[in-house]
Every structure is written in structure tokens, then in C-alpha cells.
Rosetta silent file (secondary structure, phi, psi, omega in degrees, C-alpha in Angstrom):
SEQUENCE: MEEYLDIRTNSKKNLRNWIWNLEYLLLLELETRNNKRALQLTNYAYRQIFINRYQQNKNGMK
SCORE:     score description
SCORE:     0.000 S_00000001
   1 L     0.000  -27.178 -174.898  148.931   53.146   86.461 S_00000001
   2 H   -61.259  -24.286 -179.656  150.516   52.195   89.771 S_00000001
   3 H   -64.947  -22.306  177.684  153.358   54.625   89.200 S_00000001
   4 H   -83.552   -7.940 -175.909  150.880   57.418   89.787 S_00000001
   5 H  -113.415   33.466  176.962  149.821   55.862   93.082 S_00000001
   6 L   -80.808  108.518 -172.561  153.169   55.836   94.898 S_00000001
   7 L   -87.336   -6.806 -175.728  152.125   57.087   98.337 S_00000001
   8 L   -63.764   98.433 -175.796  155.659   57.257   99.816 S_00000001
   9 L  -151.553  153.747  174.826  155.588   60.906  100.708 S_00000001
  10 L  -118.609   12.984 -174.840  156.196   63.160  103.682 S_00000001
  11 L  -116.675  134.625  177.856  154.329   66.119  102.212 S_00000001
  12 H   -67.571  -31.463  178.436  150.633   66.883  102.623 S_00000001
  13 H   -65.508  -42.560  178.619  150.631   68.421   99.136 S_00000001
  14 H   -66.190  -37.628  178.361  152.017   65.172   97.665 S_00000001
  15 H   -64.358  -42.730  176.657  149.481   63.148   99.630 S_00000001
  16 H   -60.183  -42.560  178.123  146.680   65.376   98.333 S_00000001
  17 H   -65.625  -37.373  177.287  147.895   64.861   94.788 S_00000001
  18 H   -59.321  -43.535  178.523  148.076   61.120   95.408 S_00000001
  19 H   -65.934  -41.456  177.509  144.451   61.092   96.518 S_00000001
  20 H   -62.177  -41.150  178.902  143.360   63.136   93.484 S_00000001
  21 H   -62.899  -43.205  177.801  145.192   60.744   91.191 S_00000001
  22 H   -61.044  -46.675 -178.991  143.500   57.798   92.847 S_00000001
  23 H   -61.637  -41.695 -179.594  140.052   59.370   92.577 S_00000001
  24 H   -62.314  -47.073 -178.836  140.664   60.213   88.891 S_00000001
  25 H   -66.382  -37.508  176.462  141.809   56.704   88.032 S_00000001
  26 H   -63.565  -43.810  179.913  138.893   55.139   89.901 S_00000001
  27 H   -62.679  -41.478  177.067  136.417   57.387   88.121 S_00000001
  28 H   -59.073  -45.716  179.913  137.927   56.449   84.751 S_00000001
  29 H   -66.584  -38.764 -179.600  137.639   52.760   85.525 S_00000001
  30 H   -72.324  -33.430  176.378  134.092   53.055   86.800 S_00000001
  31 H   -63.896  -37.358  179.107  133.004   55.132   83.777 S_00000001
  32 L   -86.507    7.327  177.012  134.253   52.386   81.457 S_00000001
  33 L    58.847   32.886  175.107  132.527   49.847   83.734 S_00000001
  34 L   -93.125   71.839 -173.016  135.814   48.161   84.417 S_00000001
  35 H   -62.455  -37.775 -178.404  134.767   47.144   87.947 S_00000001
  36 H   -61.925  -44.443 -177.891  137.479   44.502   88.278 S_00000001
  37 H   -67.959  -38.700  177.907  140.236   47.108   87.590 S_00000001
  38 H   -61.734  -41.535  176.420  138.564   49.598   89.960 S_00000001
  39 H   -62.711  -40.776  178.849  138.561   46.972   92.680 S_00000001
  40 H   -63.987  -42.153  176.945  142.213   46.211   92.033 S_00000001
  41 H   -63.382  -41.092  178.050  143.067   49.916   92.305 S_00000001
  42 H   -61.591  -46.303  179.952  141.108   50.208   95.543 S_00000001
  43 H   -63.581  -40.669  176.675  142.864   47.221   97.051 S_00000001
  44 H   -60.292  -43.354 -178.884  146.221   48.575   95.909 S_00000001
  45 H   -63.707  -44.483  178.202  145.477   51.936   97.452 S_00000001
  46 H   -61.509  -41.049  179.197  144.482   50.423  100.810 S_00000001
  47 H   -63.273  -42.241  178.006  147.631   48.330  100.809 S_00000001
  48 H   -64.588  -41.784  176.574  149.772   51.394  100.104 S_00000001
  49 H   -60.184  -46.638  177.757  148.055   53.372  102.860 S_00000001
  50 H   -59.310  -46.946  179.269  148.649   50.541  105.314 S_00000001
  51 H   -62.175  -43.001 -179.791  152.330   50.276  104.352 S_00000001
  52 H   -63.014  -43.528  179.359  152.747   54.028  104.608 S_00000001
  53 H   -62.970  -43.703 -178.523  151.169   54.161  108.071 S_00000001
  54 H   -61.848  -42.981 -179.576  153.343   51.252  109.209 S_00000001
  55 H   -65.382  -41.278 -179.502  156.502   53.023  107.969 S_00000001
  56 H   -63.374  -45.122  178.957  155.502   56.288  109.674 S_00000001
  57 H   -64.157  -38.767  178.841  154.870   54.482  112.943 S_00000001
  58 H   -64.054  -37.432 -178.779  158.120   52.547  112.616 S_00000001
  59 L   -88.354    4.460  179.443  160.017   55.831  112.078 S_00000001
  60 L    79.659   13.606  177.053  158.258   57.529  114.989 S_00000001
  61 L   -96.623  143.600  176.247  156.155   59.809  112.756 S_00000001
  62 L  -134.883    0.000    0.000  152.426   60.116  113.340 S_00000001
């Protein structure tokens, strides 16, 4: 599933799609009561967001 959550993007459209994919995957996991997997996805998403912000700041983009 992580291949759908690659946040490395410089496009608002791609970022919007990334967020929709994340929401969809989280809803699927919560519907099936797979709370452990939902928590893993959430942690992965926060980590990707942090890495993306760091890269943008490093490259002078804000």
C-alpha cells in the first residue's frame, strides 16, 4: 500500500491525490477494524510529511 503514499511531489494536484489515497486507505482499514494497520499508515504518513517538509526547506521551497 505504501506505493500509493509516496508524497514526493511538487504539485498541489498530486498532493491532493496523495491525501485522498491516504484517507481511502485509512477508511478501509478502520472499516475492517484493522486498527493496528490504520495506526501504521498514520505513522507512515506523518513520517512522509515530515520528510517532505524537510526536503522542501532544504531546497529553499516553502
